[in-house]
C-alpha positions as CSV (number, residue, x, y, z in Angstrom):
1,X,136.2,-206.1,-66.0
2,X,137.0,-209.6,-64.9
3,X,134.6,-212.4,-65.7
4,X,132.5,-213.5,-62.8
5,X,133.7,-216.8,-61.4
6,X,130.9,-219.3,-60.8
7,X,131.0,-220.3,-57.1
8,X,131.1,-224.0,-56.4
9,X,129.4,-225.8,-53.6
10,X,132.8,-225.8,-51.9
11,X,132.9,-222.0,-52.0
12,X,129.4,-221.8,-50.4
13,X,130.3,-224.2,-47.6
14,X,133.5,-222.2,-47.0
15,X,131.4,-219.0,-46.9
16,X,129.0,-220.5,-44.5
17,X,131.9,-221.7,-42.2
18,X,133.3,-218.2,-42.2
19,X,129.8,-216.7,-41.4
20,X,129.4,-219.2,-38.6
21,X,132.7,-218.1,-37.1
22,X,132.4,-214.4,-37.9
23,X,133.6,-213.3,-34.5
24,X,136.8,-215.3,-34.4
25,X,139.9,-215.7,-36.5
26,X,140.1,-219.1,-38.0
27,X,143.2,-220.7,-39.6
28,X,143.3,-222.4,-42.9
29,X,144.2,-225.6,-41.1
30,X,141.0,-225.3,-39.1
31,X,139.1,-224.8,-42.4
32,X,140.8,-227.9,-43.9
33,X,139.7,-230.0,-40.9
34,X,136.1,-228.8,-41.0
35,X,135.9,-229.2,-44.8
36,X,138.1,-232.2,-45.3
37,X,135.6,-233.8,-47.7
38,X,136.1,-230.9,-50.1
39,X,139.9,-230.6,-49.8
40,X,141.0,-234.3,-49.2
41,X,142.0,-234.6,-52.9
42,X,144.7,-232.0,-52.1
43,X,146.2,-234.1,-49.3
44,X,149.2,-232.9,-47.4
45,X,152.1,-233.9,-45.3
46,X,151.1,-233.4,-41.7
47,X,154.5,-231.7,-40.9
48,X,154.1,-229.2,-43.7
49,X,150.5,-227.9,-44.1
50,X,151.7,-224.4,-45.1
51,X,153.2,-225.6,-48.4
52,X,150.4,-228.0,-49.3
53,X,148.1,-227.8,-52.2
54,X,145.2,-227.9,-49.8
55,X,146.2,-224.7,-48.1
56,X,146.9,-223.0,-51.5
57,X,143.4,-224.1,-52.7
58,X,141.8,-222.7,-49.6
59,X,143.6,-219.4,-50.2
60,X,142.4,-219.3,-53.7
61,X,138.8,-220.1,-52.6
62,X,139.0,-217.2,-50.2
63,X,140.2,-215.0,-53.0
64,X,137.3,-216.2,-55.2
65,X,134.9,-215.2,-52.4
66,X,136.4,-211.7,-52.2
67,X,136.3,-211.3,-55.9
68,X,132.7,-212.5,-56.3
69,X,130.0,-210.0,-56.7
70,X,127.5,-212.4,-55.2
71,X,129.3,-212.4,-51.9
72,X,129.0,-209.0,-50.3
73,X,131.1,-209.7,-47.2
74,X,134.9,-209.0,-47.1
75,X,137.2,-211.8,-45.9
76,X,140.5,-210.5,-44.5
77,X,143.6,-212.4,-43.8
78,X,146.3,-211.8,-41.2
79,X,148.9,-213.7,-39.2
80,X,145.9,-214.6,-36.9
81,X,144.0,-216.3,-39.7
82,X,141.0,-215.4,-41.8
83,X,137.6,-214.0,-41.0
84,X,134.8,-212.0,-42.3
85,X,135.7,-208.4,-41.4
86,X,133.7,-206.0,-39.3
87,X,133.8,-202.3,-40.4
88,X,136.5,-201.4,-38.0
89,X,138.6,-204.5,-38.8
90,X,138.4,-203.8,-42.5
91,X,139.4,-200.1,-42.0
92,X,142.4,-201.1,-39.9
93,X,143.4,-203.9,-42.4
94,X,142.9,-201.5,-45.4
95,X,145.0,-198.8,-43.8
96,X,147.8,-201.2,-43.1
97,X,147.7,-202.4,-46.7
98,X,147.7,-198.9,-48.2
99,X,150.7,-197.9,-45.9
100,X,152.6,-201.0,-47.2
101,X,151.8,-200.1,-50.8
102,X,153.0,-196.5,-50.2
103,X,156.3,-197.7,-48.7
104,X,156.7,-200.1,-51.6
105,X,156.2,-197.3,-54.1
106,X,158.7,-195.0,-52.4
107,X,161.3,-197.8,-52.5
108,X,160.6,-198.3,-56.1
109,X,160.9,-194.6,-56.9
110,X,164.4,-194.6,-55.4
111,X,165.5,-197.7,-57.3
112,X,164.1,-196.3,-60.6
113,X,166.0,-193.1,-60.0
114,X,169.2,-195.1,-59.6
115,X,168.4,-197.1,-62.7
116,X,168.0,-193.9,-64.8
117,X,171.3,-192.5,-63.5
118,X,173.3,-195.5,-64.6
119,X,176.2,-194.5,-66.8
120,X,175.6,-190.7,-66.4
121,X,178.5,-188.4,-65.6
122,X,178.8,-186.7,-62.2
123,X,180.3,-183.3,-61.4
124,X,183.1,-183.7,-58.9
125,X,184.2,-180.5,-57.3
126,X,186.9,-182.0,-55.1
127,X,189.9,-183.4,-57.0
128,X,190.8,-185.6,-54.0
129,X,187.4,-187.3,-53.9
130,X,187.4,-191.0,-54.1
131,X,183.9,-191.0,-55.7
132,X,183.5,-192.2,-59.3
133,X,183.0,-189.6,-62.0
134,X,180.0,-191.5,-63.3
135,X,177.1,-193.5,-61.9
136,X,177.6,-197.2,-62.0
137,X,174.3,-198.8,-60.9
138,X,175.0,-202.2,-62.3
139,X,178.1,-204.5,-62.4
140,X,179.8,-204.7,-65.7
141,X,179.7,-208.2,-67.3
């Protein structure tokens, strides 16, 4: 079990901001503007907020809120922004994540199968076949 992270005043202010805006998706840039006093040490280039330390720190703070046992609400992220999820929003978000994980696992199974076949011989029933008589998954160095 992971050690419980102590929530800072910044976490609590972020949580309150999310609760105050529970019915709308808010962007991390909106969070930065509302909580600038907490994130100003992580300044950013106005042309590139996405790659800034401020945005990364906001994302980590949201992760801390979700991982905290003191906070019972679930914060979800999407291309629309972040928000505290309702029951139906969480169910939809969760279903999409599980479907993504299942697709990722199926792709990994195929790649693992190819990896295990590397160097093994194949039976070729047609002498005119242009196929290799062994599996070559990786390029030779």
